[in-house]
FIVOTI-800119 format. One line per 4 residues: for each residue x, y, z of C-alpha. Coordinates in steps of 0.001 Angstrom, whole numbers, plus 500000, padded with zeros to 6 digits. Layout:
// FIVOTI-800119
X,Y,Z  ...
//
This chain:
// FIVOTI-800119
502715,550779,186539  501952,548351,183953  498347,546442,183917  497253,543329,182361
493978,543812,180134  492071,542556,183071  493642,544550,185514  493096,547794,183321
489356,546947,182909  489099,546371,186789  491099,549808,187498  488791,551444,185080
485575,550083,186598  486860,550981,190063  487628,554517,189058  484396,554949,187425
482086,553822,189948  483341,552429,193382  482418,554649,196315  483961,553753,199432
481863,555804,201276  478653,553649,200361  479694,550917,202835  475948,549782,202470
476274,549093,198885  479020,546761,199305  482693,545915,198377  484196,547389,195339
483458,544146,193266  479699,544163,194528  479454,547949,193625  481103,547016,190043
478949,543647,189409  475545,545892,190231  476762,548545,187558  473766,549446,184994
475982,551191,182914  475196,549037,179809  476202,551909,177362  479809,551512,178703
481915,549812,176204  483772,547776,179019  480445,546874,180340  480733,543465,178989
484072,542812,180515  483460,544125,183627  484816,541871,186426  482230,539672,187873
482128,536650,190227  481929,532990,189163  478841,532603,190627  477400,535580,188994
478719,534170,185580  476893,531070,186365  473615,532670,187460  473643,534342,184042
474245,531183,182163  471313,529375,184083  469129,532116,183344  470203,532356,179647
469613,528616,179279  466406,528782,180931  465114,531322,178383  465937,528870,175525
463153,527161,173808  463064,523247,174237  464700,523095,170484  467519,525412,171141
468144,523677,174639  468429,520417,172588  470856,521816,170068  472868,523564,172874
473115,520221,174830  474199,518235,171609  476798,520511,170900  478147,520422,174277
478148,516909,174331  480178,516736,170979  482754,519250,172567  483005,516920,175569
483602,514006,173458  486408,515913,171111  487979,517022,174534  487918,513666,175919
489209,512159,172628  492329,514690,172818  493109,514024,176433  493298,510186,175678
495627,510622,172815
//
């Protein structure tokens, strides 16, 4: 069977740490999200839910200094304006 990159990473993570007998530890995706093996080369690309991604973004944003937040927000606004212009023609 041929896998996409995303499927291959997910299958690797499942084979590495999913334990179907550990029902109290959650589903396979919950167990993968709880992975603490930061030295794994695939750690940054392991499958996570969109809510987990948003939580991480929010936490990262909250840790920024006021100046860094201002810069980030300004860059985001420039991106929104460019995207709008591209969509409108």
